[in-house]
N, C-alpha and C positions, 0 to 999 in steps of 0.2 A: 802769817797765814792763820786763819781761824777755821778753815775747813779743807778737806781734800776730796777729790773724786777718785775712787779706787782705780778706775780704768785709766786714769792719766798719770798715775805714779809708776815710775820705773822700777821694775823688779831687779834686785841685785842678786847675782849668783855668787854665793860665798862658799869658799872651800877651807877657810881657817877663821878661828875666833881667838883674839888675843895672841896671835902668832902660832896657835896650836892647830895643826891640820884637822879638818873634820872628816868623818867617813861619809862620802858622797857630798852632794851640793845642796846647801841650804838656800831656798829661795825666799828672799826677804824684801818686803815693801815698807820703806820708811814713810808712814802715812801722815804723821804730824809731829812737829817738835815745838814744844812750848818753852816757857822760860825755866820750868822746873821739872819737866818730864818729856818723854817721847813715846809715841805709839807706833808699833811695828805689827805687821801681819806676816806670819811665816808659813810657808808651804813646804812640807817634807814628804818625800816618798818613803815607803817602807824600808827600814834599815838605815836611813840617813841619821847621822848622830854627830853631836859635838863630843869631843873628848872633855875630860875634866878640866875646867879652867875657872878663874875667879875674875871679877870685875871690881872697879872702884865705884860701882853704882848698884842699886838694888833693882830687881826685876820682879814684876807680877805677871803671871801667865794665866790665860783663859782659853781653854780648848773649845773650838767651834765645832770641829768634827774630827773623827779618827781616835786614835789612842796614842798617848805619849808617855814614855817611861822617863821620869826625871829622877836624878840622883842629886841629893844635896848633902854634902859631907858623906856620911855613911848610910843615910836614909834613902831608900828606893821606894818610889810610889808610881802607880799606874794611874794616869788621868784620862778620862774620857769626856765626851761632849758635856759642857756645862760645868766641868770641874775647873778649879783654879789652883795655882801653886805660887810659891814665892822662892826666889833665889836671893838670899841676903847679900849685901855688899861685903866683899872680901872672902866669901865662903866658896870653896870649890864646888862646882856643880856640872851637870851635863844633861842633855836631853837626847832621846832617841824615838823616832817614829816607829811604832809597831805595825802601823798600817798607814795608808795615805792620810795625812794629818794636816789640818789648818789650825793655828792658834794665833792669838794676839798677845802682844807683850808690851807692857808699860815699863819704861826704864826711868829712874830718877836718881840723881840729876840726869839730864839728857847727855848721853855720851856723844862724842863726835863719831857717828856711826861708821864712816869710812875708816877711821883710824882704829877703832875698837875691833871691827870685823877683820880688817886686813893686817893689823899689827903683828 
């Protein structure tokens, strides 16, 4: 598929990532999956957070609205609209919504979303 219409993509309600329970429910829309990357849209309510976890893929984040606290290793950064961040492959990281937040995430290589999120 070379395109997707946001309103036709099913929202996944995720309560754990890589087998690690999250604080609250992450709402994730897997918008597109290419040969070498995937594009996700995430909606988080205030206080929703992933616990520290690591992936076998790299992630790039772009905040559309809201404020997101991201921890990568021991570095903590607050990102707002227009800000971007990176979660390197194999490095423990987490995210936490400080207010209602929407961000997009690109993962490379594209993971099996169902397996990564529910594992």
